[in-house]
ZABA-565527 format. One record per residue (C-alpha): residue number from 0; residue in one letter; x, y, z. Coordinates in nm, 3 decimals. Example, Ala and Ser with C-alpha at 12.3 -4.5 7.8 and 13.67 -1.06 7.14 Angstrom:
2
[0 "A" [1.230 -0.450 0.780]] [1 "S" [1.367 -0.106 0.714]] 
REM end
This chain:
319
[0 "M" [10.850 9.612 8.620]] [1 "L" [10.655 9.403 8.866]] [2 "V" [10.751 9.039 8.914]] [3 "D" [10.514 8.830 9.122]] [4 "G" [10.378 9.149 9.276]] [5 "K" [10.719 9.294 9.368]] [6 "W" [10.878 9.600 9.207]] [7 "M" [11.207 9.494 9.052]] [8 "A" [11.504 9.732 9.007]] [9 "D" [11.481 10.075 8.849]] [10 "W" [11.238 10.159 8.569]] [11 "Q" [11.380 10.074 8.225]] [12 "P" [11.218 10.167 7.892]] [13 "V" [11.316 9.845 7.713]] [14 "Q" [11.202 9.513 7.860]] [15 "G" [11.247 9.297 7.552]] [16 "T" [11.424 9.291 7.213]] [17 "D" [11.402 9.078 6.901]] [18 "A" [11.686 8.901 6.718]] [19 "K" [11.785 9.227 6.543]] [20 "G" [11.796 9.428 6.864]] [21 "G" [11.456 9.583 6.799]] [22 "F" [11.222 9.709 7.071]] [23 "V" [10.947 9.461 7.166]] [24 "R" [10.644 9.600 7.347]] [25 "M" [10.498 9.383 7.624]] [26 "S" [10.135 9.277 7.609]] [27 "S" [9.867 9.428 7.830]] [28 "G" [9.760 9.214 8.126]] [29 "F" [9.398 9.322 8.186]] [30 "R" [9.150 9.288 7.900]] [31 "N" [8.798 9.302 8.047]] [32 "W" [8.530 9.529 7.899]] [33 "V" [8.260 9.764 8.016]] [34 "T" [7.936 9.691 7.831]] [35 "P" [7.583 9.835 7.855]] [36 "D" [7.446 9.518 8.016]] [37 "G" [7.760 9.390 8.190]] [38 "A" [7.822 9.109 7.941]] [39 "A" [8.179 9.000 7.877]] [40 "G" [8.241 9.188 7.553]] [41 "P" [8.505 9.076 7.296]] [42 "T" [8.756 8.961 7.561]] [43 "G" [8.769 8.896 7.932]] [44 "E" [8.501 8.830 8.190]] [45 "G" [8.159 8.984 8.238]] [46 "G" [8.022 9.188 8.525]] [47 "F" [8.145 9.535 8.432]] [48 "K" [7.820 9.715 8.358]] [49 "A" [7.809 10.071 8.228]] [50 "E" [7.718 10.302 8.517]] [51 "A" [7.781 10.672 8.565]] [52 "G" [8.045 10.741 8.831]] [53 "R" [8.158 10.379 8.862]] [54 "Y" [8.475 10.395 8.651]] [55 "H" [8.798 10.594 8.678]] [56 "L" [9.062 10.649 8.409]] [57 "Y" [9.433 10.685 8.492]] [58 "V" [9.640 10.858 8.224]] [59 "A" [9.965 11.040 8.151]] [60 "Y" [9.973 11.342 7.920]] [61 "I" [10.316 11.229 7.800]] [62 "C" [10.181 10.892 7.682]] [63 "P" [10.011 10.865 7.340]] [64 "W" [9.835 10.540 7.434]] [65 "A" [9.680 10.703 7.741]] [66 "S" [9.598 11.025 7.559]] [67 "R" [9.399 10.849 7.291]] [68 "T" [9.165 10.713 7.559]] [69 "L" [9.139 11.063 7.704]] [70 "M" [9.039 11.191 7.360]] [71 "A" [8.780 10.916 7.313]] [72 "R" [8.630 10.994 7.654]] [73 "R" [8.594 11.359 7.550]] [74 "M" [8.459 11.287 7.201]] [75 "K" [8.193 11.053 7.340]] [76 "G" [8.083 11.305 7.604]] [77 "L" [8.184 11.086 7.899]] [78 "Q" [8.351 11.358 8.108]] [79 "D" [8.083 11.338 8.378]] [80 "V" [8.055 10.959 8.357]] [81 "V" [8.421 10.850 8.388]] [82 "S" [8.652 11.045 8.623]] [83 "V" [9.023 11.095 8.550]] [84 "S" [9.359 11.113 8.726]] [85 "V" [9.687 11.224 8.565]] [86 "V" [10.034 11.104 8.672]] [87 "E" [10.338 11.331 8.679]] [88 "P" [10.536 11.358 8.354]] [89 "T" [10.880 11.261 8.484]] [90 "L" [10.942 10.887 8.494]] [91 "T" [11.087 10.778 8.827]] [92 "K" [11.281 10.473 8.943]] [93 "E" [10.944 10.318 9.027]] [94 "G" [10.769 10.422 8.708]] [95 "W" [10.466 10.651 8.694]] [96 "R" [10.407 10.862 9.005]] [97 "F" [10.115 11.073 9.128]] [98 "G" [10.188 11.415 9.272]] [99 "D" [10.166 11.791 9.256]] [100 "Y" [10.348 11.875 8.932]] [101 "P" [10.132 12.130 8.741]] [102 "G" [9.871 11.941 8.543]] [103 "A" [9.912 11.619 8.745]] [104 "T" [9.692 11.495 9.029]] [105 "R" [9.713 11.293 9.347]] [106 "E" [9.571 10.939 9.339]] [107 "P" [9.216 10.995 9.472]] [108 "L" [9.084 10.648 9.549]] [109 "H" [9.355 10.495 9.769]] [110 "G" [9.617 10.766 9.824]] [111 "F" [9.882 10.568 9.636]] [112 "L" [10.207 10.732 9.526]] [113 "Y" [10.294 10.501 9.236]] [114 "M" [10.096 10.347 8.953]] [115 "H" [10.235 10.003 9.027]] [116 "E" [10.051 10.003 9.362]] [117 "L" [9.721 9.996 9.173]] [118 "Y" [9.840 9.694 8.977]] [119 "T" [9.928 9.495 9.287]] [120 "L" [9.598 9.591 9.448]] [121 "A" [9.419 9.446 9.145]] [122 "D" [9.647 9.139 9.138]] [123 "P" [9.890 9.083 9.430]] [124 "R" [10.093 8.840 9.214]] [125 "Y" [10.101 9.056 8.900]] [126 "T" [10.400 9.027 8.665]] [127 "G" [10.442 9.292 8.395]] [128 "R" [10.471 9.664 8.329]] [129 "A" [10.267 9.909 8.536]] [130 "T" [10.149 10.111 8.237]] [131 "V" [9.889 10.375 8.157]] [132 "P" [9.610 10.399 8.061]] [133 "V" [9.420 10.207 8.324]] [134 "L" [9.041 10.187 8.340]] [135 "W" [8.951 10.118 8.705]] [136 "D" [8.625 9.986 8.849]] [137 "K" [8.544 10.158 9.179]] [138 "A" [8.270 9.904 9.261]] [139 "T" [8.497 9.598 9.265]] [140 "D" [8.821 9.792 9.327]] [141 "T" [9.013 9.643 9.037]] [142 "I" [9.149 9.709 8.691]] [143 "V" [8.903 9.655 8.410]] [144 "N" [9.143 9.710 8.122]] [145 "N" [9.491 9.850 8.057]] [146 "E" [9.497 9.814 7.677]] [147 "S" [9.438 10.150 7.510]] [148 "S" [9.293 10.005 7.189]] [149 "D" [9.029 9.823 7.395]] [150 "I" [8.950 10.131 7.604]] [151 "L" [8.902 10.335 7.285]] [152 "R" [8.626 10.098 7.179]] [153 "I" [8.484 10.063 7.527]] [154 "F" [8.429 10.438 7.533]] [155 "D" [8.285 10.428 7.182]] [156 "S" [8.024 10.156 7.239]] [157 "G" [8.047 10.018 7.592]] [158 "F" [7.865 10.294 7.776]] [159 "G" [7.547 10.280 7.569]] [160 "A" [7.303 10.562 7.636]] [161 "L" [7.548 10.730 7.876]] [162 "A" [7.765 10.830 7.578]] [163 "D" [7.704 11.066 7.285]] [164 "S" [7.538 10.852 7.017]] [165 "S" [7.596 11.117 6.748]] [166 "V" [7.968 11.027 6.745]] [167 "S" [8.081 10.684 6.624]] [168 "L" [8.453 10.623 6.636]] [169 "Y" [8.430 10.270 6.494]] [170 "P" [8.124 10.264 6.265]] [171 "A" [8.027 9.921 6.136]] [172 "D" [8.035 10.021 5.771]] [173 "L" [8.397 10.140 5.801]] [174 "A" [8.522 9.872 6.043]] [175 "V" [8.715 9.670 5.783]] [176 "E" [8.878 9.981 5.637]] [177 "I" [8.962 10.119 5.983]] [178 "D" [9.125 9.792 6.086]] [179 "A" [9.320 9.781 5.758]] [180 "L" [9.460 10.131 5.819]] [181 "N" [9.517 10.088 6.194]] [182 "E" [9.753 9.793 6.151]] [183 "P" [10.028 9.969 5.950]] [184 "L" [9.956 10.296 6.129]] [185 "Y" [10.042 10.124 6.457]] [186 "T" [10.333 9.912 6.334]] [187 "Q" [10.508 10.173 6.123]] [188 "L" [10.424 10.500 6.299]] [189 "N" [10.258 10.480 6.645]] [190 "N" [10.496 10.208 6.760]] [191 "G" [10.752 10.282 6.488]] [192 "V" [10.877 10.593 6.669]] [193 "Y" [10.932 10.379 6.980]] [194 "R" [11.106 10.112 6.773]] [195 "A" [11.341 10.383 6.650]] [196 "G" [11.392 10.547 6.988]] [197 "F" [11.448 10.227 7.184]] [198 "A" [11.641 10.029 6.920]] [199 "T" [11.955 9.866 7.055]] [200 "T" [12.128 9.816 6.718]] [201 "Q" [12.187 10.039 6.416]] [202 "L" [11.999 9.796 6.191]] [203 "A" [11.687 9.795 6.409]] [204 "Y" [11.694 10.174 6.429]] [205 "E" [11.729 10.223 6.054]] [206 "E" [11.448 9.980 5.976]] [207 "A" [11.216 10.158 6.220]] [208 "F" [11.324 10.498 6.089]] [209 "A" [11.238 10.393 5.732]] [210 "D" [10.896 10.267 5.846]] [211 "V" [10.815 10.593 6.024]] [212 "F" [10.882 10.816 5.726]] [213 "A" [10.729 10.578 5.472]] [214 "M" [10.403 10.594 5.670]] [215 "L" [10.421 10.971 5.709]] [216 "D" [10.469 11.005 5.331]] [217 "R" [10.173 10.773 5.272]] [218 "L" [9.950 10.968 5.510]] [219 "E" [10.059 11.301 5.362]] [220 "A" [9.946 11.181 5.019]] [221 "R" [9.619 11.044 5.158]] [222 "L" [9.525 11.369 5.330]] [223 "A" [9.641 11.583 5.038]] [224 "D" [9.395 11.398 4.812]] [225 "G" [9.102 11.391 5.055]] [226 "G" [9.021 11.500 5.406]] [227 "P" [8.938 11.667 5.628]] [228 "F" [8.981 11.334 5.811]] [229 "L" [9.147 11.004 5.724]] [230 "F" [8.813 10.870 5.602]] [231 "A" [8.694 11.174 5.408]] [232 "D" [8.445 11.371 5.617]] [233 "R" [8.407 11.105 5.889]] [234 "F" [8.604 11.136 6.212]] [235 "T" [8.703 10.790 6.344]] [236 "E" [8.934 10.625 6.594]] [237 "S" [9.204 10.621 6.323]] [238 "D" [9.220 11.001 6.345]] [239 "I" [9.270 10.973 6.721]] [240 "R" [9.543 10.713 6.672]] [241 "L" [9.726 10.936 6.425]] [242 "F" [9.677 11.257 6.623]] [243 "V" [9.845 11.139 6.942]] [244 "T" [10.165 11.053 6.754]] [245 "L" [10.176 11.362 6.532]] [246 "V" [10.118 11.605 6.820]] [247 "R" [10.426 11.461 6.995]] [248 "F" [10.646 11.426 6.689]] [249 "D" [10.820 11.763 6.654]] [250 "A" [10.829 11.819 7.031]] [251 "A" [10.981 11.481 7.123]] [252 "Y" [11.018 11.206 6.864]] [253 "H" [11.216 11.421 6.617]] [254 "G" [11.477 11.482 6.887]] [255 "V" [11.496 11.223 7.162]] [256 "F" [11.383 10.931 6.941]] [257 "K" [11.610 11.036 6.649]] [258 "C" [11.322 11.049 6.398]] [259 "N" [11.482 11.352 6.238]] [260 "Q" [11.450 11.318 5.860]] [261 "R" [11.163 11.566 5.855]] [262 "R" [10.929 11.739 6.098]] [263 "I" [10.550 11.730 6.082]] [264 "A" [10.577 12.104 6.010]] [265 "D" [10.749 12.005 5.683]] [266 "Y" [10.439 11.813 5.565]] [267 "P" [10.172 12.061 5.444]] [268 "A" [9.876 11.820 5.454]] [269 "L" [9.970 11.657 5.785]] [270 "S" [10.043 11.988 5.958]] [271 "G" [9.715 12.134 5.829]] [272 "W" [9.527 11.825 5.949]] [273 "L" [9.694 11.851 6.291]] [274 "A" [9.592 12.215 6.326]] [275 "R" [9.231 12.125 6.230]] [276 "M" [9.227 11.849 6.488]] [277 "L" [9.350 12.085 6.759]] [278 "A" [9.068 12.323 6.670]] [279 "M" [8.804 12.057 6.736]] [280 "P" [8.615 12.107 7.066]] [281 "G" [8.789 11.936 7.356]] [282 "V" [9.096 11.810 7.170]] [283 "R" [9.344 12.072 7.288]] [284 "E" [9.263 12.004 7.655]] [285 "T" [9.397 11.648 7.612]] [286 "V" [9.741 11.782 7.509]] [287 "N" [10.007 11.913 7.747]] [288 "I" [10.331 11.993 7.562]] [289 "D" [10.519 12.063 7.886]] [290 "H" [10.435 11.713 8.015]] [291 "I" [10.526 11.561 7.678]] [292 "K" [10.870 11.724 7.661]] [293 "R" [10.954 11.674 8.027]] [294 "G" [10.836 11.314 8.015]] [295 "Y" [11.028 11.197 7.710]] [296 "Y" [11.343 11.388 7.799]] [297 "S" [11.337 11.237 8.149]] [298 "I" [11.416 10.892 8.003]] [299 "L" [11.772 10.866 8.130]] [300 "A" [11.862 10.580 7.897]] [301 "L" [11.814 10.824 7.607]] [302 "N" [11.897 11.157 7.776]] [303 "P" [12.135 11.094 8.070]] [304 "N" [12.162 11.458 8.180]] [305 "G" [11.785 11.509 8.177]] [306 "I" [11.808 11.844 7.996]] [307 "V" [11.475 11.946 7.841]] [308 "P" [11.513 12.150 7.520]] [309 "V" [11.362 12.497 7.510]] [310 "G" [11.237 12.450 7.152]] [311 "P" [11.106 12.372 6.906]] [312 "D" [10.869 12.645 6.789]] [313 "L" [10.537 12.463 6.738]] [314 "S" [10.328 12.766 6.647]] [315 "S" [10.293 12.659 6.283]] [316 "L" [10.112 12.346 6.404]] [317 "G" [9.869 12.544 6.620]] [318 "L" [10.049 12.459 6.946]] 
REM end
């Protein structure tokens, strides 16, 4: 991580633990918003006005948090409004790196090699993780936001007439219900797989493991009784939040994160939902299974020899 603007030691997946040895995720450091008129939005400072070509999104195909912003950008029709760069899948001693791995890109604005260089350009004294996604403002040459949940909603409502108004990822009449589902979805599943994978004690691992499969069972029942989306026939940000975890589950979390009680392929409703999601226009182009497998299996703390498995067969999920 960066400490006072300096890169410290080699990249490590776990920066903090709780009293039980559980994985603690660090908070995002940049929380400004893009809004149609440049007002401050829910958090942060104002001045970031929606303009075509002004903003750039940095993502990793391996990362679910980054990929959900990539999906929101596509669903809201912002491909020609917000440009994108993709880091390489293999985590290095200095974190995320730009380069020539198939599907990755060079850093186009400054020629940087590492993601952390963007962070210290935005704040020369920055302390924290140099994570993706990052929404960058080309006009002021700084980070607008590096919190994926914020960027989801920025893309949904912050670009005004520049975005597709026929799609609403966070409709007002469902906001309370979406928030109520998002909280356990994040705690038990989205972050639950990380809590299992990066646990430092058996107790912390088993608690996270139980959370993951309790939520999968709950979602299986929900989709079996309704659908085609989590809120009946209305596609929302909750579907995006679920999708990015499920599409990585059998390929990575089942193996390297030891979430191996069942596969998504073993859940009829969830696997059917995942296949329907992949069939939606633009969704498949946000998924790169090679990056996902190579990225997760490059975490030396979990896979010291760096061997990437040939399997599994994901054809039943539409992959």
